[in-house]
C-alpha positions in Angstrom: -32.8 13.3 -47.0 -30.9 10.9 -44.7 -32.9 9.0 -42.2 -31.7 6.5 -39.6 -32.7 2.8 -39.7 -35.9 2.0 -37.8 -37.1 5.6 -37.9 -40.8 6.4 -38.5 -40.5 10.2 -38.2 -41.7 12.8 -40.7 -39.1 14.4 -43.0 -39.3 17.5 -45.1 -38.5 17.0 -48.8 -35.5 19.1 -49.9 -37.3 20.6 -52.9 -36.7 24.2 -53.8 -37.8 26.2 -56.8 -36.1 29.1 -58.4 -35.3 30.4 -61.8 -32.5 27.9 -62.3 -33.9 24.8 -60.6 -37.7 24.4 -60.7 -39.1 21.5 -58.7 -42.6 22.3 -60.1 -43.2 22.1 -63.8 -45.7 24.4 -65.6 -45.2 27.0 -63.0 -46.8 29.7 -65.2 -50.1 27.9 -64.9 -51.3 29.5 -61.6 -54.5 27.5 -61.5 -52.8 24.1 -61.9 -52.7 21.9 -58.7 -49.6 19.8 -58.7 -49.5 16.5 -56.8 -46.6 14.6 -55.4 -46.3 10.9 -55.0 -43.7 8.5 -53.6 -42.2 5.8 -55.8 -42.8 3.2 -53.0 -46.1 4.2 -51.7 -46.4 1.3 -49.3 -43.6 2.7 -47.2 -44.5 6.4 -47.2 -47.4 8.7 -46.8 -47.4 12.3 -47.9 -48.6 15.3 -45.8 -51.7 17.2 -47.0 -49.5 20.1 -48.2 -47.4 17.7 -50.3 -50.4 16.2 -51.9 -51.5 19.4 -53.5 -50.5 23.0 -53.7 -51.0 26.0 -55.9 -48.3 27.0 -58.4 -48.6 30.6 -57.6 -47.9 29.9 -54.0 -45.1 27.5 -55.0 -43.5 30.1 -57.2 -43.2 32.4 -54.2 -42.0 29.5 -51.9 -42.2 31.4 -48.6 -43.6 28.4 -46.7 -43.9 25.4 -48.9 -43.2 22.4 -46.6 -44.2 19.0 -48.1 -43.4 16.2 -45.7 -43.1 12.5 -46.1 -43.6 10.0 -43.3 -42.4 6.5 -43.1 -45.2 4.0 -42.6 -42.9 1.1 -41.6 -39.4 0.9 -40.1 -36.7 2.0 -42.6 -33.9 -0.4 -43.4 -30.3 0.7 -43.9 -29.1 0.8 -47.5 -32.6 1.3 -49.0 -33.2 4.4 -51.1 -36.4 5.9 -52.2 -37.3 8.2 -55.1 -39.9 10.9 -55.3 -42.2 11.8 -58.2 -43.3 15.4 -58.6 -45.9 15.8 -61.3 -44.6 12.8 -63.1 -41.0 13.8 -62.9 -38.9 11.3 -60.9 -36.2 12.5 -58.5 -34.2 9.4 -57.6 -32.4 8.8 -54.3 -34.1 11.7 -52.5 -34.3 9.6 -49.3 -31.5 7.4 -48.1 -31.8 5.2 -45.1 -28.7 4.7 -43.0 -27.6 3.0 -39.8 -24.7 3.5 -37.4 -23.0 0.8 -35.5 -20.5 1.5 -32.7 -17.2 -0.1 -33.3 -15.5 1.3 -30.2 -16.5 0.8 -27.5 -18.2 -2.5 -28.4 -18.6 -6.1 -27.2 -19.1 -7.3 -23.7 -16.6 -5.9 -21.2 -17.3 -8.6 -18.7 -17.3 -11.7 -20.9 -15.1 -10.5 -23.7 -12.9 -7.6 -22.4 -10.7 -5.7 -24.7 -8.1 -3.4 -23.1 -8.0 0.1 -24.5 -5.4 1.4 -22.0 -5.9 5.1 -21.2 -7.5 5.7 -24.6 -4.4 7.3 -26.2 -2.1 5.8 -28.8 -3.3 2.8 -30.8 -6.6 1.7 -29.4 -7.9 -1.6 -30.9 -11.4 -1.7 -32.4 -13.8 -3.1 -30.0 -12.0 -1.8 -26.9 -14.3 -1.8 -23.9 -12.0 -1.3 -20.9 -10.3 2.0 -20.3 -8.1 3.1 -17.4 -7.1 6.6 -16.2 -3.5 7.5 -16.9 -0.9 7.5 -14.1 -0.1 11.2 -14.5 -0.5 13.5 -11.5 -3.9 14.5 -12.9 -5.1 11.3 -14.4 -6.9 11.5 -17.7 -9.0 8.9 -19.5 -9.6 9.4 -23.2 -12.4 7.6 -24.8 -12.1 7.4 -28.7 -15.6 6.6 -30.0 -15.8 5.1 -33.4 -18.9 4.2 -35.4 -19.4 2.7 -38.9 -22.0 4.2 -41.2 -24.0 2.1 -43.7 -24.4 2.5 -46.6 -20.9 3.5 -47.7 -20.2 7.1 -48.8 -22.5 9.1 -46.7 -20.7 9.4 -43.3 -19.6 13.0 -44.2 -23.1 13.9 -45.1 -24.7 12.9 -41.8 -21.8 13.6 -39.4 -23.2 17.1 -38.4 -26.6 15.5 -37.7 -25.2 13.1 -35.2 -24.1 13.4 -31.6 -22.0 11.1 -29.4 -23.1 10.7 -25.8 -21.3 9.1 -22.8 -22.1 8.4 -19.2 -20.6 10.8 -16.7 -17.9 9.8 -14.2 -18.9 11.5 -11.0 -16.5 14.3 -9.9 -14.3 13.8 -13.0 -14.5 16.6 -15.6 -15.9 15.6 -19.0 -14.4 17.5 -21.9 -14.9 16.8 -25.7 -11.9 17.5 -27.8 -11.8 20.7 -29.8 -12.7 18.9 -33.1 -15.9 17.3 -31.5 -17.7 20.2 -29.7 -20.7 18.8 -27.8 -20.0 15.4 -29.1 -20.4 16.2 -32.8 -18.3 13.6 -34.7 -16.0 14.1 -37.6 -16.2 11.8 -40.6 -13.3 9.6 -41.9 -14.3 7.4 -44.8 -17.3 5.4 -43.6 -16.7 6.1 -39.9 -17.8 8.7 -37.4 -15.1 9.6 -34.9 -15.2 11.6 -31.6 -13.0 11.7 -28.5 -14.0 12.7 -25.0 -11.7 13.1 -22.1 -12.3 12.7 -18.4 -9.9 14.8 -16.4 -9.1 13.8 -12.8 -9.9 10.6 -11.0 -13.3 10.5 -9.2 -13.6 10.9 -5.4 -15.5 7.6 -4.9 -14.7 4.1 -5.9 -18.3 3.6 -7.0 -17.8 6.2 -9.8 -15.7 3.6 -11.7 -17.2 0.6 -13.4 -19.8 0.2 -16.1 -20.6 3.1 -18.4 -22.4 3.6 -21.7 -21.5 5.3 -25.0 -24.1 6.1 -27.6 -24.4 7.7 -31.0 -27.6 9.7 -31.5 -29.3 11.5 -34.3 -30.2 15.2 -34.3 -33.4 14.5 -32.4 -31.6 12.6 -29.6 -32.7 9.2 -30.8 -30.1 6.6 -30.0 -28.8 4.9 -33.2 -26.6 2.5 -31.2 -25.4 2.1 -27.6 -22.6 0.0 -26.1 -21.2 -0.7 -22.6 -17.6 -0.1 -21.5 -15.8 -0.1 -18.1 -13.6 2.4 -16.4 -10.7 1.5 -14.0 -8.1 3.3 -11.9 -4.3 2.5 -12.3 -3.7 0.4 -9.2 -0.2 1.5 -8.2 -0.4 5.1 -9.2 -0.8 7.9 -6.6 -3.1 10.3 -8.4 -6.4 9.8 -6.5 -8.1 13.1 -5.3 -8.5 12.2 -1.6 -6.4 12.7 1.5 -6.4 9.1 2.8 -6.2 8.9 6.6 -4.3 12.2 6.6 -1.6 10.9 4.1 -1.7 12.5 0.7 1.0 10.3 -1.0 -0.8 7.0 -1.0 -1.4 4.6 -3.9 -4.8 4.3 -5.5 -5.5 0.8 -4.2 -5.0 2.1 -0.6 -7.5 4.9 -1.2 -10.2 3.3 -3.3 -10.4 -0.1 -1.5 -11.3 1.5 1.8 -15.0 1.5 2.8 -16.8 -1.5 1.6 -14.5 -3.1 -1.0 -12.3 -4.6 1.8 -14.3 -5.7 4.9 -13.2 -3.9 8.0 -11.0 -1.3 6.3 -11.8 2.4 6.2 -10.2 5.9 6.4 -12.7 7.5 8.8 -11.5 5.6 11.9 -7.9 6.9 11.4 -6.6 3.5 12.6 -4.7 2.9 9.3 -1.8 4.4 7.5 0.3 3.7 4.5 4.0 2.8 5.0 5.3 2.5 1.5 7.6 -0.3 0.4 8.8 -2.9 2.9 10.5 -6.1 1.9 10.1 -7.6 5.3 6.4 -7.5 5.9 3.0 -6.6 4.5 1.6 -4.8 7.5 2.2 -4.1 11.2 0.1 -3.7 14.3 1.4 -1.3 16.9 0.6 -3.5 19.8 -1.3 -0.7 21.7 -4.4 -2.3 23.1 -6.0 1.0 24.0 -5.1 2.9 20.8 -4.6 0.3 18.0 -3.0 1.4 14.7 -2.2 -0.6 11.6 0.3 0.3 8.9 0.0 -1.3 5.5 2.9 -1.6 3.1 2.9 -2.2 -0.7 3.0 -5.9 -0.3 -0.5 -5.9 1.1 -1.9 -5.3 -2.4 0.4 -7.8 -3.9 0.3 -11.6 -3.6 0.4 -14.2 -0.8 1.0 -17.6 -2.4 2.6 -20.2 -0.2 2.3 -23.5 1.6 3.6 -23.5 5.1 2.8 -25.3 8.4 -0.2 -27.0 6.7 -1.7 -23.7 5.4 -2.2 -23.2 1.7 -2.7 -19.5 0.8 -3.3 -18.1 -2.7 -4.4 -14.5 -2.5 -3.8 -11.6 -4.9 -4.7 -7.9 -5.0 -7.9 -7.0 -3.1 -8.1 -10.5 -1.6 -4.6 -10.2 -0.3 -5.5 -6.8 1.3 -8.5 -8.4 2.9 -6.3 -11.3 4.3 -3.8 -8.7 5.6 -6.4 -6.6 7.2 -8.0 -9.5 9.0 -4.7 -10.9 10.0 -3.5 -7.7 11.6 -6.8 -7.0 13.3 -6.8 -10.6 14.7 -3.5 -9.6 16.5 -5.6 -6.9 18.3 -9.1 -8.1 18.7 -8.4 -11.8 18.5 -5.4 -11.9 20.8 -4.5 -8.8 22.7 -8.0 -7.8 23.7 -8.8 -11.3 24.9 -5.9 -11.1 27.4 -6.3 -7.5 28.5 -10.0 -7.3 29.3 -10.9 -8.6 32.8 -13.7 -10.6 31.5 -11.9 -11.4 28.3 -12.1 -14.9 26.9 -8.5 -15.6 27.7 -8.1 -13.5 30.9 -7.8 -16.5 33.2 -5.8 -18.8 30.9 -2.1 -19.6 30.9 0.6 -19.5 28.3 3.6 -21.5 29.4 5.6 -21.5 26.1 9.3 -21.4 26.5 11.7 -19.8 25.9 9.2 -17.0 25.2 5.5 -16.7 25.0 3.5 -16.7 21.8 0.5 -15.3 23.6 -1.8 -18.2 22.5 -3.1 -19.8 25.6 -2.1 -23.5 26.3 -5.8 -24.4 26.4 -6.4 -22.9 22.9 -3.3 -24.7 21.5 -4.4 -28.0 23.0 -7.9 -27.6 21.5 -6.3 -26.9 18.1 -3.6 -29.6 18.3 -5.1 -31.0 15.0 -3.5 -27.9 13.3 -0.1 -28.8 14.7 -0.1 -26.3 17.6 1.9 -27.3 20.7 1.5 -25.5 24.0 5.1 -26.2 25.0 6.8 -24.0 22.4 6.2 -20.6 20.7 7.0 -22.2 17.3 5.2 -25.5 16.9 6.2 -26.3 13.3 9.2 -27.8 11.7 10.2 -26.1 9.5 8.9 -23.0 11.2 5.8 -21.2 9.9 7.2 -18.7 7.4 5.6 -15.6 8.9 6.8 -16.3 12.4 5.7 -17.9 15.7 2.4 -19.6 16.6 0.6 -16.3 17.0 1.4 -15.4 13.4 0.1 -18.8 12.4 -3.0 -18.3 14.5 -3.8 -14.9 12.9 -3.2 -16.2 9.4 -5.3 -19.3 10.0 -8.1 -17.1 11.3 -7.9 -14.8 8.3 -7.4 -17.5 5.7 -10.9 -17.2 4.1 -11.0 -13.4 4.0 -11.6 -12.0 0.5 -12.4 -8.5 -0.9 -15.5 -7.7 -2.8 -14.5 -8.4 -6.4 -17.5 -6.5 -7.7 -16.0 -3.3 -6.2 -12.5 -3.9 -7.4 -11.9 -1.3 -10.2 -8.1 -1.5 -10.0 -6.2 -2.3 -13.2 -4.8 -4.9 -12.7 -7.5 -6.3 -10.6 -10.4 -8.8 -10.3 -12.5 -7.2 -13.0 -10.0 -5.9 -15.5 -8.7 -7.9 -18.5 -5.3 -7.8 -16.8 -6.6 -9.9 -13.9 -4.9 -9.9 -10.5 
């Protein structure tokens, strides 16, 4: 019998009697009542049927079911013998434990990158990322060590691996591990599960759990791991703002991860690579539209015109969104609306207007703004005129929600960005 560490369940003794192997001596004495006892009685108690049974019944063996029950928590590596009518059967009961090796550790404080789960995955890996294939696949290779040595193959069929679901991604155990049943390799239990297709929602990524259980569903060990999407790949399942061919960051950061950015309003679109700019506002006050390019998910790191900006990834996207929306709601709308904040102000910049009112520039002269010119700084602000400076200054503190950034690389992955 193999029982897991900490168990207090009842277990049937594997005693069978036949002509070649009799567990009950003196079987011809049909009136003799045989008694069983456990070598370490302080740790076990015997069921009533194990304490006494008739040899005639035992010789037929249709329903003999002696049980032992642990009276205190078992410890791995301990073995217990059983005496039947004075005959000792050693090592009838072996106590084992199972420790997860992969995943393991703390994915937040001590992340270990397991890639997409294929190839050489280091022991202790606790971060896994969907592949960049058209249909992304995440493989989770689960590995557990069995103590004491030499029994992994004997208990493998009694164990099951379990993992958290990833909503709308299809969970499939590989052929050699049907239903999560592991195979044994030396002192290890191994099983691989695959998640096919990236999920529809960003919230489906993040913290998950893997566990190894016994045949009764009791968890022998459980560990955390985290799931990410490949940031630049274009294999998400959604049609983002009517555009299918969009990168994962553009799709998954919409909603609540980046404030003010969504797909439902249809005000945003993806424009691909653009070496000149991160984003563009169409200038239409009545029907605003914003186009984001690959640089929006990259980095803004500079010092210019007294501004110091250091933004990467989701924070840079938040900066870009707020910057572009400031062109609309923070500038254009203020001029156009009859009762707008700037409706009765003047902009006398020459040779061309920057559309920042003289009064506003005067009030913010401490920033270096000058109402007499559209470009107040020497050297000029690197993004453009004073309106570009104004929008960037207004957006300077914008950040994404790092707790919702499941991009790899990103704010929560080992490969931080």
